[in-house]
C-alpha positions as CSV (number, residue, x, y, z in Angstrom):
1,M,-92.5,73.3,-135.6
2,V,-92.2,69.9,-137.3
3,Q,-91.8,69.9,-141.0
4,P,-93.8,67.4,-143.0
5,Q,-91.8,64.5,-144.4
6,R,-91.3,64.8,-148.2
7,L,-92.5,61.9,-150.3
8,H,-89.9,60.6,-152.7
9,G,-91.0,59.4,-156.2
10,F,-90.1,59.5,-159.8
11,S,-89.8,62.8,-161.6
12,L,-91.4,63.3,-165.0
13,V,-87.9,63.4,-166.6
14,E,-87.0,60.0,-165.1
15,V,-90.2,58.5,-166.4
16,L,-89.6,59.9,-169.9
17,V,-86.1,58.5,-170.0
18,A,-87.3,55.1,-169.0
19,I,-90.0,55.1,-171.7
20,L,-87.4,56.2,-174.3
21,L,-85.0,53.3,-173.3
22,V,-87.9,50.8,-173.5
23,A,-88.9,52.1,-176.9
24,I,-85.4,51.8,-178.2
25,G,-85.2,48.2,-176.9
26,L,-88.5,47.3,-178.5
27,L,-87.4,48.8,-181.9
28,G,-84.3,46.7,-181.7
29,L,-86.4,43.6,-181.1
30,A,-88.7,44.5,-184.0
31,A,-85.7,45.0,-186.4
32,A,-84.3,41.6,-185.3
33,Q,-87.7,40.0,-186.0
34,V,-87.8,41.5,-189.5
35,K,-84.3,40.2,-190.2
36,T,-85.3,36.7,-189.0
37,L,-88.3,36.8,-191.4
38,Q,-86.0,37.8,-194.3
39,Y,-83.6,34.9,-193.6
40,A,-86.6,32.5,-193.4
41,S,-87.8,33.7,-196.8
42,S,-84.3,33.3,-198.3
43,S,-84.2,29.8,-196.9
44,L,-87.5,29.0,-198.4
45,Q,-86.4,30.3,-201.8
46,Q,-83.3,28.1,-201.7
47,T,-85.4,25.1,-200.8
48,V,-87.8,25.7,-203.6
49,A,-84.9,26.1,-206.1
50,S,-83.4,22.9,-204.8
51,I,-86.7,21.1,-205.3
52,Q,-87.0,22.5,-208.9
53,A,-83.5,21.4,-209.8
54,Q,-84.2,17.9,-208.4
55,N,-87.4,17.9,-210.4
56,V,-85.6,18.5,-213.6
57,I,-83.1,15.7,-212.9
58,E,-85.8,13.2,-211.8
59,R,-87.9,14.0,-214.9
60,L,-85.0,12.7,-217.0
61,W,-84.8,9.3,-215.2
62,P,-87.9,7.6,-216.9
63,E,-86.5,8.6,-220.3
64,L,-82.9,7.5,-219.7
65,C,-83.0,4.5,-222.0
66,R,-84.5,6.5,-224.8
67,L,-82.0,9.4,-224.2
68,Q,-79.1,7.0,-224.3
69,Q,-80.4,5.9,-227.7
70,G,-80.0,9.4,-229.1
71,S,-83.3,11.1,-228.4
72,Q,-83.3,14.8,-227.5
73,P,-84.3,15.5,-223.9
74,F,-85.0,19.2,-223.9
75,D,-87.8,19.8,-226.3
76,E,-90.0,22.9,-226.2
77,D,-92.7,21.2,-224.0
78,F,-90.1,20.1,-221.4
79,T,-88.5,23.6,-221.3
80,A,-91.8,25.3,-221.1
81,S,-92.9,23.2,-218.2
82,L,-90.0,24.5,-216.2
83,K,-91.3,28.0,-216.2
84,P,-93.7,28.6,-213.3
85,D,-96.9,30.7,-213.5
86,A,-95.9,34.4,-213.1
87,E,-99.0,35.1,-210.9
88,L,-98.3,32.3,-208.5
89,D,-94.6,32.9,-208.4
90,P,-93.6,36.3,-207.0
91,V,-90.0,35.2,-206.8
92,G,-89.4,34.3,-210.5
93,Y,-87.4,31.1,-210.8
94,S,-85.8,30.0,-214.1
95,A,-84.1,26.8,-214.9
96,T,-81.1,26.4,-217.2
97,V,-80.2,22.9,-218.4
98,P,-77.1,22.9,-220.8
99,A,-76.6,20.3,-223.5
100,Y,-75.7,16.9,-222.2
101,D,-74.5,13.8,-224.2
102,F,-76.5,10.9,-222.7
103,S,-75.2,8.5,-225.3
104,A,-71.5,8.8,-224.2
105,S,-70.8,5.6,-222.3
106,P,-68.6,6.0,-219.3
107,L,-67.7,2.3,-219.8
108,T,-65.8,2.9,-223.0
109,A,-64.7,6.5,-222.5
110,A,-61.3,7.2,-221.1
111,A,-62.8,9.8,-218.7
112,A,-65.9,9.4,-216.6
113,Q,-69.1,10.7,-218.0
114,P,-69.5,14.4,-217.4
115,L,-72.2,15.6,-215.0
116,L,-75.4,17.3,-216.0
117,S,-75.5,20.7,-214.3
118,V,-78.9,22.3,-213.6
119,T,-78.8,25.9,-212.7
120,I,-81.8,27.6,-211.0
121,R,-81.8,31.4,-210.8
122,W,-84.3,33.6,-209.0
123,T,-84.9,37.2,-208.2
124,D,-87.1,38.0,-205.3
125,R,-89.1,41.0,-206.5
126,R,-90.3,41.5,-202.9
127,Q,-86.9,42.5,-201.7
128,R,-85.6,46.1,-202.0
129,D,-82.3,45.3,-203.7
130,Q,-83.8,42.5,-205.9
131,S,-80.5,40.7,-206.1
132,S,-80.4,37.6,-208.1
133,E,-79.4,34.3,-206.5
134,Q,-78.4,31.0,-208.1
135,L,-78.3,27.3,-207.2
136,D,-76.3,24.7,-209.2
137,I,-76.9,21.0,-208.9
138,A,-74.9,18.4,-210.8
139,A,-76.0,14.8,-211.5
140,G,-74.5,11.9,-213.3
141,F,-76.5,9.2,-215.0
142,P,-75.7,5.5,-215.2
143,W,-75.1,3.7,-218.4
144,L,-78.2,1.5,-218.7
145,R,-77.6,0.0,-222.1
146,N,-74.9,-2.3,-220.7
147,G,-73.3,-2.6,-224.1
148,N,-76.5,-3.5,-225.9
149,P,-76.8,-1.1,-228.9
150,A,-80.5,-1.9,-229.2
151,G,-81.3,-0.3,-225.9
152,C,-81.7,-1.0,-222.2
153,L,-81.9,-4.5,-220.9
């Protein structure tokens, strides 16, 4: 008597193990994608902080002659304009601009004029740990009065 030939296929256990391995691989890819999005968000926050710091510095340029004559640069309106709208800003940036002597001429001083340091801090309230980050930018300003006490030429 001839025995029928047995068909060889996959058992249920082998199929379940294969599905498990594929699922673990896909979970790993999903975790990598989440990390990538977090890094992209962090990069965006640093870019926005850099733009805000540059904005503070560039807003001083048109007033440089007046500032070198002794006017105060950081009045309440200027400081208030640095604070973004809380509804539109889920990250919460804040700018700190320390006192700076614009009237100190680097032409007559023994040392070069100190740099204006702008600090931007932010806390991303969307992150779990809500760790604060900070960006510092320093800028120097030229002496525009050129020895003329009355003001810029």
